[in-house]
N, C-alpha and C positions, 0 to 999 in steps of 0.2 A: 525614722522616726520624727526627729526635730523639723523636717521640712513638712511632714504632715500635721504636725500641731500648728506651725506657722499658716499654714493653708486653712485650717480650721479656724484660727483666730479671725483671719481675714474676712471668711464665712460669715462668723458672728458678728463681727463690727459692719459688713455690710446690711445684714439684716437689720443691726441697729438703726443705721440710717434710713431704712426703708422704712421702720416703725415709725422713726421721727417724722418723715413726710406723710404719713397716714395719719398721724396725730396734729398734723399742721405744726410740727415744729421746724423751722428754718435753720438749717445746717447751712453756715455761710461757705462758698464756692469761690468768692473772690474776696479780696482786700478792701474794704470799705474805706473812703476818704474820710481824713478829720472833720471835713466841712459837713460831708454828709451825715456823719455820725452824731455831730452837735444837732443838727436840723432836725435827724430822727429823733434823738432823746429831748428836745425841746418839744417836740409834737407830742410826744408820750407823758410828758409831764403836763403839758396842756390838758391832754385828755383826763388823764387821772384827776386832775383839779377841779374838773368840771362836772366829776360823780360824786355827790354827798357820801356815799357809801364806801369811798375810797379814799378821797383826797384828804390832804395833810392839813390839820386844823389851823386857821389863818393866826392865831396867838402864838402856835409852836413855830411857825414858819416865819413869824415877825422877830422872835427871840432867836433864831437860830445864827451863828457865826459863820458858818461854812456849808456848804450842799455839795451832795454828790449824787450824780443821775448815773444809774448803773443799770446796764442790761444784761443779763446772763441767761445763757441757753443749755440745758442739760438734756442729752438724750443717750440711748444707748441699749443694747442687748448684752447682757452679761459683762462687758467693757462699757463704762459710761463716760462720754466726754463733757466737760462743761467748760465753757469761755465766754467772754464777753469783753464789753468795753465801756467806759464813761468817762465823764465829764465831771470838773469841781470847780467851784467857784468860793471865794471867801467875802465877807464884808471889808469893804475899804472906806470906812466912815458909817454914819448911822444908815443913810439911803442907797449908798452906791456900793457896786460889786467889783472885784478884779475881774482882770481878762480870765478867759477861761484856760484850765488846762486838762490835759486827756490823760485819762487812766486805762489800766488794762487787768483782767481779771483770769485766772484760768487754773483747772483744775482736774484732774484725771482720778476716778476712783476703781475699784474692782468689787464685783459682788453679784449677786444674782438678782437684776434688777431689768426693767423692760420699761419702754415707753420713753415720754419726752417731756418736759416741761420750759415754759419761758417764763422769766421773771423780770421785772421792773423794778426796781429799787429806787428810792428816795432817801439818801443818808444825810440826815440833819447832824450838823457838828455844833453843839450848843456852847462851847466855852473855845476862848483863843487858844488854850492848851491843845485841845484836840484839834483844831484848824493846823498848828503847827506839825502836826503827825503826818500831814500830807507831804511832807518833806523828806521823809524816810524813804530808803530803796524799796522797803516791804512795809504795808501798811496793814495791819489788822486789828479790826475794831469788835472782834469776837467776844473779847473778855469784859468789854464796858459797854456795848451795844444793848439795847432794849428795843425789840420789835413790835412792830404791829403789822395787821395784814387784814385786807378785805374789809369788811364791814366793821371791825375791831377799831379801824381808825375813825368811825364816824360818831361824831358827837362827844369827842373826848377834850373839847375845848379846857384847856387852863389844868388837864390831869396829868402833863408830863412834871415831874418833879424838877426843882432848881439845879438838883445836883446831878440830873442826868447829864453826862455828857454827850452822848451819841444815841440817835433815835433812827431808828430804821424803819420805812413805811414800805410795803411791796403789795404789788397789785400782780396776783398770780394767775396764770392760764395754763391748759394742758393738763396732761396726766403724767403722773410719774410712779411706779411702782417699785418702792425700795425704802431705802432710811429718809428721815426727814432732810431737807436742805442744810447742807453743812456750810457753815461760813468759811470762805477761803480767803487767802491775803489778796491785797489790790497792790498794784504798783504802778509807778508813774510810767507812762507810755512815751518814752524818749522820742522814738520815730515819729508819733504822730505830731508831737510838741514842736519838733524841728520842722516837718514839713508844713504844718500849720503856720508857723510864725516866720519861715524860711531863714531860720537861723537855730544855732544850737543855745538853747535857754534850758535851765531847771526849772523845776516846780518851784522853789524859791524865787528865781528871778520874776516867773509868771505871776504867782499869788501876792508875794510880798516886796519883791524887788523892784516893782515897776519898771522893768525891763523892757516891756511891752505894752501898748495900748489894746484895750478891748476892742475886738471887730463889731462891725453891724449885727453879726449873728449871737456874739456874746452879750450886745447891750440888748437885744431883744429879749434874749432869757431872762436878763437881768429884771428886765421889765415886767417881764409875766411873775417874777419870784416877788416882785414890788405888789403887783396888783392882788396876787392870792395870800399875800401876807396883810391885805386891809380886812377887816370882819366885815 
């Protein structure tokens, strides 16, 4: 009986992956290098900022003390898979940014759901206290984040209240039949950080400790952030 249940579960999971393929949701089949992740997320940020109905307003981006670019994929039939990776940077002075640090996010849920969805998030940390949460072993901004998505982010120059410590912008694509997107914990990706910098470094070392220098790719991302921060 137990073997039959396991077999049925595997069949349902396979069907979920098939649905993800039909809906154009990519389920990773191999590990992505940190360099490739940074390049992909930088390109997504650049593309999002070029769309007036989806971009983060310049004045809000200008006031941000930290930024997270996060890509998450959710797919499943009965059982849902959700995972993704991200990068983070904090301001190092008024116009400069820290080296990039890598993050990971994963979540699994159980319920009657079908389909797939890809989400690209730009999470802005508006206070220095919020940026220091990046050094925690588990990061969860769910209780204090205020989210916007799609055309809701258009034309909101100056509408972010000074008290808002975390703002979330999301460019959504795909189809997901089930509950609304749930916020999941984000964690430092120690393996990616070690691979990228060829040494064992913590989030604090990278973002605040000046233990590593910004790479050319990180400098390129910082340049784009600065460009899109200008009105």
